N, C-alpha and C positions, 0 to 999 in steps of 0.2 A: 571727524567728518567722513574721511575715506573709509574707515572701518564701518561706520554706520551705514554707508552706502552699500558696502560689500555684504553686510548681514541681510540686506533686503533683496539680494540677487540670488535667484534659484541656482545659477551656475556655480556660485561660490559654495553653496551647501552640497551640490552634486560632487564637486571636486574634493571637498573635505571628506565627504562620506566615502568616496572611492579610495582615497588615500588611507583612511582608517581601516576600511575593510581589507585592503591588500596587506596592510601592515600586521594585523592581528589574526587573520584567518589562517587555518591550518593549510599545509601544503596541498592537501587533496582538493581544496576549494580554490578556484582561480576566478577572481572578479574581473570582468572585462569592461563594464560600463555602468554608470549611474546617471540617470537623466531626471531632472525635476523641472516641471513647467511653471509652477507657481508657488509662492510662499506668502503667508499672512501671520503677523505677530499679534497675539492677544495680550502678552506682557513679556517682560524680559526672560521669563521662565517657560513660556508657552508659545508654540508656533504650530501652524498647520501647513503641511506640504501637499501640493496638488499634482495629480497626474505624474506619479513617480514610476520609473521603470529601471530595473536592475537586470543586467545580464551576467551570468557566471557559468563556470563549468565545475561539475562535481564528478570526480573520477572519470574525467574526459567526456562526460555527457553534458551537453549545453542545456541551460535552463534560462527562461525569461520570466521575470516577476514584474507584474504591473498592478498598480492600485490607483483608484480615483482620488483617495484622500488618506493622509496619515497625520493624525493629530498627536503632537508630542508635548508632554507636560513634565515639568521639573527638570530643567536642564542642569540644575545643580548636582544631579545624580552622576554626571560625568566625572566629577571629582570625589565621588563617594558619599554624597549627601542624599541618602534614601534611594528610592527606585525611580528609574526613568519609565514613565507610563506612555505606551504607544497604542493608540486606538486606530485600527486598520479598517478601511471600508472598501468593499468591492475588489478584493485581491484576486488576481488570476495568475496561474502558473502554467507555462507551456514548455514541453520538452518532447523528445522523441518517444519516451516511455510513460510519461506522467503528465496529465492535464487536469488542473483544478480550476473551478470557476465559482464566482460570487461568494468569496470568503469574507466574513466579518470576524474581527478578533480584538482581544485586549491582551497586550503583552507587557510584562514588567521586566525591565533589564537593570542589572546591577553592575557598577563599574568601580574601579579604584584608580583614581588619577588617569582617567581616559582609557584604562585597560579593562577590557570586557572580562567579567567574572562568570556570570551565569544569567539565565532568564527563565521565566515561566509564564505560561499563558493559556488562554482558552480560545479555540478557533471553531467556527461553524460555517458551513457552506452548502451550496446547492448540489455539487456533483464532483466526484473524483473519477477519472478514467485512467486505469492502469493496465497496459497491454490489452486494450479493448474491453476490459471488464469494468462495469460501472457500479459505483456506490453513490447513492443519492441521499440528500438531507442528512449530512454527516456533521458530527461535532466531537470534540475531544480536548483533553488537556495535555500539555507537554512541558518538559523541563529540558534545558540545554546548558551544557557547561563549556562549550567551545570545542569539545572533542566527541561528545555523544549526545544523542537526543533520546530521552525516555518519554514514551507516551502512554497514557492510560485513559480509561473511560471513553475510548474512541469507538464510536458506533454510528451506524447508518442503515439505510434500507438497501437490501441486496436481493434483486430478482425475486420479488414477492415475499421475502422474509427479512430477517435482520442479521447483521454482522457486527461483532464486537472484537476489537483488537487491543492488544497491549504488547509492549516490548521495548527493545533497545535498537538504535541504529548508531553505530560508531563510524566516524568519518575523519579520523586524525591522519594516520599514515596510510591506512587501507580502509576501504569501505566494507563493513560487515554488519550483520543484523541477526537478531533473535526475536521472532515475532510469534505470538500466540493468537490464533484466530478461532472464534466461536461462531458457528452458523446455526440459525434457528429458522425452520420452515422455509428453506430456500428451494425454489421451484427449478429443477434442472432443465425443464423444457424452455423456460424463459432464458436460461443461460445460452441456449443455442443461437440466440441473436448475436452473441459475442463470439461463439465458437461452435460451428456446425457439428462438431463431434458429440456435443451434449444432446443432439437430437436423437441419438441412439438410446437414450435413457430418459424415461418420464417418471419422476418420483419427487416427493417433497423430502428434502434431506436436512438432517441436523447432525451436530457433532463438532469436533475440534480438529484443528490442524496446527502443527508446530513446524515452523520454517526457520532453519538456521543456515547462515552462510558466513563462515569464518575462514580467514586466509589459511590457517594451519590445517583445517579439516575439510574445507570445501562445503558445497551445498548439501544439506540433509533435510529430509521431510519425514515427519511422522503424522499419522492421522487416525482418527476413529470416527467414522461416518456411518450413519444408519438412516433407513427409511422405514419407520415403524408401520406405516400404512401400506407398505409394499410399493409396487410400481410396475412399469413395463419396460423391457429392454429388447434390443435387437438380438435375435438368436445368434448372430455372428459373434457377439461378445462372449458367448458361452463356448466358443470353439476350443479354447485351451482346456476348459473344465470337462468337456465332453469325453475326453479320452480316459477319465477317471471314474465315470459313473455308468450304471447299467443302461441309462436312457440315451446312450451315445447315438444309436441309429435314429431315434426320434429327433434328437437335437440336430443332427446332420441334415435330416429332411427339412426341418424348419429353416436351417441356414440356407439350404438350396432354394427355398421359397422366399427368402429374404423376409421372413415372418417375425412377428414380435412374440415374446414370451411374457405371460403375466406372472408376477412374483408376489407372494404373500408377505415375504420378509426379505430385506436386504441389509446386510451389515458388512462393512469392509474396514478392517483395522490394518493400517500400514504401520508395521513396527519399525521398518527401516527402508528408506529410499535414498540411495546416494548415487555416485557416479558409476557404480558397477553393478549394484544388485537391488532388487525389489523383494522385500520380505513382508508377507501379509497373511492375515487370517481372514477368510471369506465365509460368510454364512448366507446361503440362498435357499429359500423355501418356495416351492411352486406346487400347489394342489393340482393344477391342470396337467402337469407333467409327472406328478407323484415324485417330485424331486426334493431331496433334503440334503443339502451340501454343507458340510462344516469342515473346511480344509485349510491347511497351512501351505504357503508357497514360498519358495526361494527361487526367483527368476533373474537370470542375467539380463540386464537392460541393454539391448542392442543399440550401439551408438552412444551409450552413456545417458546420464540424467539430462544433460543439456539438450540432447536430441529429443527425448521424451517431452520436455517442457516446450520445446519449439513446436512439436506436434500439437500440444494443448493450446498454443496461442493461435494456431491456424484457423 
């Protein structure tokens, strides 16, 4: 009788959930609170949790997860009998660097005598905001084994174009990641809403970006981006290039006038960007300036890569 009463109490399930999360989560993840406002049983194997909120820290960054409803099916999976099915409605994630809204998803979790083994699922939502940049109407698949998350087929709308991501995020003893990004028809002028620095370039961009951050090697970025239709840039962006081309005087005059330069072709290949150096191949063609640049650069990054990325977030 007492057990039956407890099973119908949201506080009981919140306490059990927090205990299990603390016991089996890796050291990098610290769970602080689980709150459940309502519970409804459909059968002894199926229940629905309402207005669920979870607070945790990942690598010392606070996250808050909240969802209107979580439908759980096949509780026998906790002792290894098949998969625990979790249907999530209206999930929101809030933190200082990442905000996600209106997520719906279906997740399958596998256990062995209450020990979490792995999970896989599909999520779709309205918006992701990461460091002020927005991805809308996103969806993707993921797999998790308690130490790393592998995601694939992750895609969404990104400033007039499309973005596709795949990669790994490891979160056991140290947080690290390896992410491949593909951009298609992204409008740089729309990105100026997130970062005014992009107002200096007007172009429709496509290409790939590879971002790695491992404890042993640090943050590293490679990219191959192009604007096949050309575009327009602030002359001041050509200041460094001006010293290597015959049109130096003309470019310096345009810089002084704070003018724009029309480009027929833009291609930038970043072969290495790390804490110390930027190595890149740049192709710029401008019929208005009779400019045809195809150059390789090795540039010391003043203040390191972290300083450069901070500028890109401003």
